[in-house]
C-alpha positions as CSV (number, residue, x, y, z in Angstrom):
1,M,-96.4,-43.4,71.1
2,A,-99.3,-41.8,69.3
3,A,-99.0,-40.0,66.0
4,D,-100.0,-36.7,67.7
5,D,-97.1,-36.9,70.1
6,S,-94.1,-35.2,68.6
7,L,-90.9,-33.8,69.9
8,L,-91.1,-31.0,67.3
9,D,-92.5,-27.6,68.3
10,L,-95.3,-27.0,65.8
11,E,-95.2,-23.3,66.3
12,A,-91.5,-23.1,65.6
13,L,-91.8,-25.4,62.6
14,A,-94.6,-23.2,61.2
15,R,-92.4,-20.1,61.7
16,A,-89.5,-21.7,60.0
17,R,-91.6,-22.7,57.1
18,G,-92.9,-19.2,56.8
19,L,-89.4,-17.8,56.8
20,L,-88.2,-20.2,54.2
21,A,-91.2,-19.6,51.9
22,P,-90.1,-17.5,48.9
23,G,-91.6,-14.0,48.9
24,A,-93.5,-12.9,45.9
25,R,-91.6,-9.7,45.1
26,R,-92.1,-7.8,41.9
27,Q,-88.9,-6.8,40.3
28,R,-88.5,-3.3,38.9
29,M,-88.1,-2.9,35.2
30,W,-86.5,0.5,34.9
31,P,-82.9,-0.6,35.8
32,V,-83.1,-3.3,33.1
33,L,-84.5,-0.8,30.6
34,A,-81.9,1.8,31.5
35,A,-79.0,-0.7,31.1
36,A,-80.4,-1.8,27.7
37,A,-80.8,1.8,26.6
38,A,-77.2,2.7,27.7
39,L,-75.9,-0.3,25.8
40,A,-77.8,0.6,22.7
41,V,-76.5,4.2,22.8
42,S,-72.9,3.1,23.3
43,A,-73.2,0.6,20.5
44,L,-74.5,3.3,18.2
45,A,-71.8,5.7,19.3
46,F,-69.1,3.2,18.6
47,A,-70.6,2.3,15.2
48,T,-70.8,6.0,14.3
49,A,-67.2,6.5,15.3
50,M,-66.1,3.5,13.2
51,I,-67.9,5.0,10.1
52,V,-66.8,8.6,10.6
53,A,-63.2,8.1,11.7
54,P,-60.6,8.4,9.0
55,P,-58.7,5.3,8.1
56,L,-55.4,4.7,9.8
57,V,-53.7,3.3,6.7
58,T,-53.6,5.8,3.9
59,Y,-51.4,3.8,1.5
60,S,-52.3,0.7,-0.5
61,V,-51.1,-2.6,0.9
62,A,-50.6,-3.9,-2.6
63,Q,-47.9,-1.3,-3.3
64,T,-45.8,-2.2,-0.3
65,A,-46.0,-6.0,-0.9
66,P,-42.7,-7.6,-2.1
67,G,-42.7,-8.9,-5.6
């Protein structure tokens, strides 16, 4: 049997290789930037709320301690 004789269909094999080859797709950046911006805005909002909000405990803990 010669090296050129093969049971594989070369056209089908080339098509399969073409389908399995990874495509060079550019990924969009705006969804990533929008998510990062939303996360930054929410972090700043929570930080502002923590600073501006009045404290929940208005009495001294040292005054209520036994002893």
